[in-house]
C-alpha positions in Angstrom: 0.0 0.0 0.0 2.9 2.3 0.7 4.2 1.9 -2.8 0.8 2.6 -4.3 0.4 5.7 -2.2 3.8 7.0 -3.2 3.3 6.3 -6.9 -0.4 7.3 -7.1 0.5 10.6 -5.4 2.5 11.6 -8.5 -0.2 10.3 -10.8 -2.9 12.4 -9.0 -0.7 15.5 -8.9 0.0 15.1 -12.7 -3.6 14.6 -13.6 -4.8 17.5 -11.6 -2.1 19.8 -13.0 -2.7 18.8 -16.6 -6.5 19.3 -16.2 -5.8 22.7 -14.5 -3.6 23.8 -17.4 -6.2 22.6 -20.0 -8.8 24.6 -18.1 -6.7 27.7 -18.1 -6.1 27.2 -21.8 -9.8 27.1 -22.4 -10.2 30.3 -20.4 -7.5 32.1 -22.3 -9.0 30.9 -25.6 -12.5 31.9 -24.3 -13.9 28.5 -25.4 -16.6 26.5 -23.6 -15.4 23.4 -21.7 -15.8 20.2 -23.6 -16.6 16.6 -22.5 -12.9 15.5 -22.7 -12.0 18.3 -20.3 -14.6 17.1 -17.8 -13.3 13.6 -18.1 -9.8 14.8 -17.5 -10.8 17.0 -14.6 -13.0 14.3 -13.0 -10.1 11.9 -13.4 -7.8 14.4 -11.6 -10.2 15.0 -8.8 -11.0 11.3 -8.4 -7.3 10.5 -8.4 -6.7 13.0 -5.6 -9.6 11.5 -3.5 -8.2 8.0 -4.0 -4.8 9.2 -2.9 -6.1 10.8 0.3 -8.2 7.6 1.0 -5.0 5.5 0.5 -3.2 7.8 3.0 -6.0 7.3 5.5 -5.8 3.6 5.2 -2.0 3.7 5.8 -2.6 6.0 8.8 -5.1 3.5 10.2 -2.4 0.8 9.8 -0.1 2.8 12.2 2.0 4.6 9.6 2.8 8.2 10.7 3.5 10.5 7.7 3.8 13.6 9.8 1.2 16.3 10.7 1.8 18.6 7.7 1.5 15.7 5.2 -1.9 14.8 6.6 -2.9 18.5 6.8 -2.3 19.0 3.1 -4.1 15.7 2.3 -7.2 16.8 4.1 -7.0 20.3 2.6 -7.3 18.6 -0.8 -10.5 17.0 0.3 -11.9 20.2 1.8 -11.0 22.1 -1.3 -12.8 19.7 -3.5 -15.8 19.5 -1.2 -16.1 23.3 -1.1 -15.7 23.5 -4.9 -18.6 21.1 -5.2 -20.7 23.1 -2.8 -20.1 26.4 -4.5 -20.0 25.0 -8.1 -22.9 27.3 -9.0 -20.6 30.2 -8.5 -18.3 28.9 -11.3 -21.0 29.6 -14.0 -19.7 33.0 -15.0 -16.1 31.8 -16.0 -16.1 28.0 -15.5 -12.9 27.3 -17.4 -10.9 29.8 -15.3 -12.5 28.7 -12.0 -12.1 24.9 -12.6 -8.6 25.4 -14.0 -7.5 27.4 -11.0 -9.1 25.0 -8.6 -7.3 22.1 -10.2 -3.9 23.9 -10.2 -4.5 24.8 -6.5 -5.2 21.1 -5.7 -2.1 20.1 -7.6 -0.1 22.5 -5.5 -1.6 21.1 -2.3 -0.6 17.6 -3.5 2.9 18.7 -4.2 3.1 20.3 -0.7 1.9 17.0 0.7 4.6 15.1 -1.1 7.3 17.6 0.1 6.2 17.4 3.7 6.1 13.6 4.0 8.1 12.5 7.1 7.5 8.8 6.8 7.9 6.1 9.4 
């Protein structure tokens, strides 16, 4: 499970970052979001959720990653939850909003990776 968590962390960060950049690209081009974007964005968000859940499983198995690593992991979940709750606010400029959200989540994932203290 540790190897999965380590590897999947990079997959999740990469997917979220790629989706964020694509979203920003749509915003700059002033184009509406397409179904492939939503598949990529959903994949990035789902990958992040799976990553956090894998971390929770490891923690429940007495692995201590350090307080800041867990903080950033839970901040990813809270960010995605708040984005879901306030998604109606994203209607005016959805590409920019979703792109920035995904880049923010990518940054949180990178911070989580950098603050891992492992046991």
